[in-house]
C-alpha positions, 0 to 999 in steps of 0.5 A, a space after each residue: 499499499 505504501 509502495 503504491 501511494 510513493 509511486 503514485 506521489 513520484 508519477 503524478 506530483 515529483 515527476 513534475 519537479 524532474 521535468 521543469 525546465 528554466 524556460 518554463 519559468 516565463 510563462 508560469 510568473 504570468 500565470 502566478 501573477 493571476 493566481 495572485 490576483 486574489 489578494 485583494 479580494 477579502 479587503 475588497 469585500 469589506 471595503 465595498 460592503 462598509 464604506 461604499 454602501 453599494 447593494 450586493 444587486 448593483 455588485 452582481 450586475 458589476 459583474 456581468 459587465 466585468 466578465 465581458 473581456 473574457 468572452 473576448 479572449 479567442 479574438 484577443 488571442 487571435 490578436 496575440 498571434 498577429 502580433 507574436 513579435 511584440 506580444 510582449 508589449 501586450 504584457 505591459 499594456 495589461 500590467 499599466 491597466 492592472 496597475 491603475 485599477 490598483 492605484 485607484 483602489 489604493 487611493 480610494 482607501 487612503 485619500 478618499 476625500 481628494 478622489 470624491 473630488 473628482 468623481 464619486 467613490 463609486 465611479 472610481 470603484 466601478 472603473 477600477 473593476 472594469 479595468 482589472 479583468 482587462 488586463 488579466 485577459 491580455 496577461 493571460 492570452 499572451 501567457 498561453 502563447 509564451 507557453 508555445 515558445 517556453 517548449 524548446 524544438 532544440 537542445 543545447 547542441 542544436 538536436 531537435 527533440 522528437 514529436 513524443 518529447 515535446 508532447 510530453 513537455 507541452 503537457 508538462 507546461 500546461 500543467 505546472 500552469 495550473 499548478 502556478 494559478 492555484 499555487 498563487 492563490 494558496 500564497 495570498 491566502 496565506 498572506 491574508 491570514 497572517 495580515 488578518 491576525 488579530 484584526 478583531 476588534 481594531 478601530 476602523 481607522 486602523 482597518 483602513 490603512 491596513 486596506 490600504 497597505 494591502 492594495 500597495 502589496 498588490 502592486 506586486 502584481 503586474 511587476 510579477 508578469 512583467 519580470 517574467 517577460 523580461 526573463 523570457 527575452 534573457 532566455 532566449 538571448 542565452 539560448 541563442 548564444 549557447 547555439 552560436 558558440 555550437 557553431 551555428 550562424 546568429 539567424 539559424 539559432 534565432 530560428 531555432 530558439 523563437 518557434 514562431 518564426 521557425 514556422 513556414 506560414 505566419 498567421 493570417 488574419 481571421 476577419 470573421 473573428 476580428 470584424 465580428 468581435 469588434 462589432 460584439 466590443 461597440 454593441 456592448 458599448 453602446 448599449 452598457 452606456 446608452 442607458 437603456 432598459 433590461 441592458 444585460 438581457 440585450 447584451 446576451 442576446 446580442 453576443 449570443 447572436 454574434 457568437 453563433 454567426 461566428 461558430 456558423 463560420 468556423 463550421 464550415 471550415 471543419 469536418 463533419 465530425 468535428 462540428 458536431 464535437 464543436 457544437 456539444 462542447 459548446 453546449 455543455 461549456 455554456 450550460 455549465 457557465 450558465 448556472 448562477 452564482 450566489 454573488 457578493 450577497 452570500 458573504 455579506 450575509 456570512 459576515 453580518 450574520 455568521 460573524 465570519 471575520 477577515 482572517 476566517 474568510 482568509 482561512 476558507 480561502 487557504 483550504 479551498 486552495 490546498 485542496 484544489 490544488 491536491 484534487 487537481 492531482 488526485 483526479 487528473 486521470 478521471 477528467 482525462 479519462 473521460 468525455 467533458 460531458 460526464 466531468 461537467 454533469 459529475 461535478 454539476 451534481 457534486 458541486 449542488 450536494 454540496 450547496 446544500 450545507 451552506 443552504 441549510 445554515 440559512 435555516 439555522 443548521 448550524 444552531 441544530 448541529 451545535 445543540 447536538 454537538 457541544 458547540 463543536 459543529 457551528 457555523 464555522 465548522 460546516 463552513 470549513 468542511 464544506 469548502 474542503 469538500 466543495 473545492 
């Protein structure tokens, strides 16, 4: 039994460390930057709730608009392909947007009077919330492209790797990318647990000062992604120098290292994607800023029309069996994404009625991150060997079951269990166990 466990750990976890390459580090740094973006999550929840006076329904609607940039990841990724040699500048653009977003919140918390003298606090907050996802989706699209360059085509002597080895390296790179995102979330959860320890009963002025410090600390997020791009440039330059020392010309070395340049045909613009995406953006901005009633519903209907049109154009270029696969996958993913979330109101209810404080919410985040990381390895084969429909259906059923304890807390489940267990199984105990299982 112990030997089997040791072999499983070696095959699924330790092997990743052995297969790690220095060239993988740049995109992993960008993924880590996205993972640590949750550093301000708890602070933002309490600040908005206690100081801005925005309703949970308003924040839920704002979340709809903040999710629009992620719907544009495909055209953004295509743009990255078209601007391949200059994609590092896009990371800088994304980092700049993130810096502005974080800076707005830091100033709004620390120097609110000066900020509200220009615009109302609510306007500043909305601007910050809308800028952040644009920055993240740009960096995420570039990070996906950087994973291609991170996998080398040749070794230090200029010998090409075989297809099986390169496939293994790509698989390792993708796995490490997911680990980096979850690992970043675990790191910020640890930071939040430490920062919020002993803050119970802290004066409001000291809490506000602490909130500002966390937003200032979050400035490391765009810095990490920019450093990743700088490291990628340095590693490519070093690899080219090594190949030149092996006797290759500088031009040959450049083609060996810059994977994209070695392809026979550069990426050509897909005008259906670009024009359709531009129409989507213009339509969304027009409806969103126009003050129309039922704006969210109009944007949903219009965007679905555009997406279905683009899918129809794509399906014409696919083989019949792949068309069915595309439609089936799109339907399953849409059904999964269409499941409504609880929104910020659930967290506010936990804060007001269950008395969950900043540190306990940080502990929940930490447990969720650690269990998610473990589950990523434990269920990797389960997800790889089954269809997406089976996996999504299984996760939907399990997620529904695990949502019942939180619903039970609303109806006083914790009061009944606390009486039966002598106060052991209270609201926090139920939340801890449910978070661990749900992750």
